[in-house]
C-alpha positions in Angstrom: -29.6 66.1 -53.5 -26.9 68.2 -55.3 -23.6 66.8 -56.2 -21.7 68.5 -53.4 -23.9 67.1 -50.8 -23.8 63.6 -52.2 -20.0 63.7 -52.2 -20.1 64.9 -48.6 -22.4 61.9 -47.8 -20.2 59.4 -49.7 -17.2 60.7 -47.7 -19.0 60.1 -44.5 -20.0 56.6 -45.5 -16.5 55.7 -47.1 -14.0 53.7 -44.9 -11.3 55.9 -43.2 -8.2 56.4 -45.3 -6.0 54.1 -43.2 -8.5 51.2 -44.0 -8.7 52.0 -47.5 -4.9 52.1 -47.7 -4.9 48.5 -46.3 -7.6 47.2 -48.7 -5.7 48.7 -51.7 -2.3 47.3 -50.3 -4.1 43.8 -50.1 -5.5 44.1 -53.7 -2.1 45.2 -54.9 -0.4 42.1 -53.4 -3.0 39.7 -54.8 -2.9 41.3 -58.3 0.9 41.3 -58.1 0.9 37.5 -57.3 -1.6 36.8 -60.1 0.8 38.8 -62.6 3.7 36.8 -61.5 1.9 33.5 -61.9 0.6 34.6 -65.3 4.2 35.5 -66.3 5.8 32.3 -64.9 3.1 29.6 -65.7 0.7 30.8 -68.4 1.6 30.1 -72.0 -1.7 30.7 -73.8 -2.8 33.3 -76.6 -5.3 35.1 -74.3 -4.8 35.3 -70.6 -1.2 36.0 -70.9 -1.3 38.7 -73.6 -4.6 40.2 -72.8 -5.5 39.4 -69.2 -2.1 40.2 -67.9 -2.2 43.8 -69.7 -5.7 44.5 -68.3 -4.6 43.3 -64.7 -1.4 45.3 -64.8 -3.4 48.6 -65.0 -5.7 47.4 -62.2 -2.4 46.7 -60.1 -1.1 50.1 -60.9 -4.4 51.9 -59.9 -4.5 49.8 -56.7 -0.9 50.6 -56.0 -1.5 54.3 -56.4 -4.6 54.2 -54.1 -2.4 53.1 -51.3 -0.9 56.6 -51.4 -3.9 58.4 -52.6 -6.9 56.5 -50.9 -9.5 59.1 -51.4 -11.5 59.2 -54.6 -9.6 60.9 -57.5 -11.5 60.5 -60.7 -8.6 61.0 -62.8 -6.5 58.1 -61.3 -7.4 55.6 -64.0 -6.6 58.1 -66.7 -3.3 59.0 -65.1 -2.4 55.4 -64.8 -3.5 54.8 -68.6 -1.2 57.8 -69.6 1.7 56.2 -67.7 1.1 52.7 -69.2 0.7 54.3 -72.7 4.1 56.2 -72.2 5.7 52.9 -71.3 4.2 51.4 -74.4 5.4 54.1 -76.7 8.8 53.6 -74.9 8.6 50.1 -76.3 8.1 51.4 -79.9 11.2 53.3 -79.5 13.0 50.3 -77.7 13.7 52.4 -74.7 15.4 49.4 -73.0 17.9 49.4 -75.6 18.3 53.3 -75.8 19.1 53.0 -72.0 21.5 50.1 -72.4 19.3 47.7 -70.3 18.1 45.5 -73.1 20.6 42.7 -72.1 19.3 42.7 -68.3 16.3 40.5 -68.3 14.6 42.2 -65.4 14.5 45.5 -67.3 13.8 44.1 -70.6 10.7 42.6 -69.2 9.8 45.6 -67.1 10.1 48.1 -69.8 9.1 45.7 -72.7 10.6 45.4 -76.0 7.6 45.4 -78.5 5.0 48.0 -79.1 1.5 46.9 -79.6 -1.9 48.8 -80.1 -3.6 45.9 -78.6 -1.8 46.5 -75.3 -3.0 50.0 -75.3 -6.6 48.7 -75.7 -6.0 46.4 -72.7 -4.6 49.2 -70.7 -7.5 51.3 -71.5 -10.0 48.4 -70.6 -8.3 47.8 -67.4 -8.5 51.5 -66.3 -12.2 51.7 -67.5 -12.9 48.6 -65.3 -11.1 50.3 -62.3 -13.1 53.4 -62.8 -16.5 51.6 -63.1 -15.8 49.4 -60.0 -14.9 52.5 -58.0 -17.9 54.5 -59.3 -20.3 51.5 -58.5 -18.8 51.1 -55.0 -19.0 54.9 -54.4 -22.7 54.8 -55.5 -23.4 51.8 -53.2 -21.9 53.8 -50.3 -24.5 56.6 -50.8 -27.6 56.2 -48.7 -30.8 55.6 -50.5 -33.7 58.3 -50.3 
């Protein structure tokens, strides 16, 4: 079976776009609640700094899938680039440059400190999203 026909079969076996949108919207809501709980209640040295950064890219990928439910292989890469740009903005203290550093919401949203470890966590989250979608796509293909 060539790649084009396997993609056509996967598309036939995939849920319709409106159902995918609902699934990704639900995942986005759950991940957002988890992120909020981590931000409000977790004060450790692992889950908050690393788990939260991995989950935020999963959250962004799921959020983007609400609007683009069909498989777009570059989605995790695009989300990583976005997250990396936000992180580079932290290196230059973008919140302060915009005059938003004194507003807690924007200070937290944009961040105030650059970390290479954050970039690695963002990459891990995007790779995880890619692998899960890849495996789900493979499971949707009928076996010979």
